[in-house]
N, C-alpha and C positions, 0 to 999 in steps of 0.2 A: 504494500500500500504506500509505503514511503517513496518508492521509486516513481509512482504515478505523480505525486505532488512535486517532486524535485525535477521531473522531466518536462514540466509545463504541458503535459498531455491534456490536462483539464484547462479549459478556457474559462476565465473569470470575466464576467461582464455585468456591470451594474444595471444595464437596461433590460437584460433578459432575466426573467424571474426564475427560470429553471437552471440557471448556471450557478454553481456554488460560489459563495462569497467567502472571503477570508474572515476569520473571527477577529474582532477588535479586542475583545477581552476573553479571558478564560472563564468558564462557568465556575461559580463557587459552589462548593458542596453544601447541601442542606444541613442545617444544624438540627440535631435531634432534641426533642423536648422531653423532659422527664415527666410523663403524664401522671405517674403515681404521686410524685411530690406536688405537682400542680393540682391534682384532685384533692389532696389533703389540705392544701393551703386555701384554695378558692371555693371548694364545694362544702357547704355546711354539712355536718353529720346527719342532721334530720333529712336533708335532701338526698344524700347518698343512700340512706336507709330506705327512703321511699322509691328510689330509682330501681332497686333490686327486688325482683319477685322470686319466690320459691314455690315450687309445685311438686307434690309427691303423687305418683300415680301407679296403679297396678293394672295388669291386663284384664283381670277378672275381680269380682268382689267376693267370691267363695272358692275355697280350695279344700280338697280332701285331706285327711290326716296324713302326715309324713310326706307331704308334697312341698317342694321348695316354692317359696313365694317370691317371684321376681318383682322388683319395684324400681322405678326410675325417678331420680331427683333432677329437676330442671331448674336452673337459676338463670335469670335473664336481666340484663341491664336495659331499661326502657329509654335511657337518655341518649342523645346524639353526641355525647362526649364520654371519655373514660371515667370510671368510678373506681375508687379503691376503698374497701371496707376494712377497718382495723379490727383484727380478731384478737382474742385473748391469748392465743398460743399459736405455734406453727401449724397446728391442725386447723384448717380453715372452716370445716363444717363437720357435723356429726349426724348420725341417724339413731333413732330409738324405736323400740317396740314396747308398748305399754309403759312408756316412761323410762325404760332401762336403756341406757346408752349402749349401742352395739349389741343389744339383746343380752346383756350380761349384768349379773347382780354384783360382780366384782369389778374393780377398776382395771381396765386393760391397758390404758395409756397413762403415763405420768409425764406429760409434756411440760417443759419449762414455762413459767408464766411470763413469757416474753411476747409482747404485742407484735403482730405481724400484719402485713397487708395482703388482702385477697383482691386481686385486680380483675376488673371487667373492662374490656374494650367497649367502644361505643356500639350499642345494639347487640353486644355479644350474648350468646346463649351457651351455657355450660350444662352438659348432661352427664349424669353419673348413673350407672346401673349396678344394683346390688341384688343379693338374694338372701332371704331369711329362710333357714331350713327348719322352721318351726321348733326351734330349740332355744332354751335359755341357759346361759353359762352360769353355773353356781360356784364353781371352783376352777382352778387352773386346768384341771384335767377331767372335769365332771360337767355334764350337760343334762338338763331335764327337758322332756318333751312338753310342748305347749298344750294346754287343755283345749278341747273343742269349745268353740264359742267365738265371741267377737274380740278382735285384737286391733290395736291402733299402731300404725307405722307412721313415724314422723321423721322429719329432717329439717335442719336449720343451720344457719351460719353460727360460728362459734363466737357470739357476742353476748353481752349481758342483756337479759330480757328480750331475746330474739323474737318471741311470740308477740310481745307488745309492739315491737318495731316492725312487724310484718315480715321478718326474715326467717319464719318458721312455717311449715305446713304439715298437715297430717292427713292420712286416709284410713278408713276402717275396712277391715277384711273379716270374713267369717270362715272359721275352720269347721267343716262339717264332719261329724263322726260317721264311721261306717255302721250302717244299721243291719249288717249281715249277721 
């Protein structure tokens, strides 16, 4: 390519619009903007909490005993600009069954209490798929089967009062016993 320009093989003419012109200045690179820092400084917390919606859904509302229950957690930024939600720890969100985090009666995670940011691009939708195997963890190596009946699966961002801020959602499923 360099030889073409040095050999004057290309004709440059200011009157002909299809003839290439020489550049007078070199293009400057675009500067990147720290959208996380900008979101934290310019967007009030109440607005960033309203911008994010959380939805929990299951394919069906009833499941037979000992059948895995798939569920999807969808989080969406409704704003035309990036939003960063400050979470209580490096774990940005959690799921619950009947109020038990990760369907466990024991603490599975001991994350440091270091605030982190969970970033959403403008209009971004984040989807997470999980399965609950109709078991509750009662010890490190012991699980109990869930009783037939109604159970609530929920998910929310790891912030204080997530339900009050609209950053938590839940759905109800029914486990039907075998009548055989």
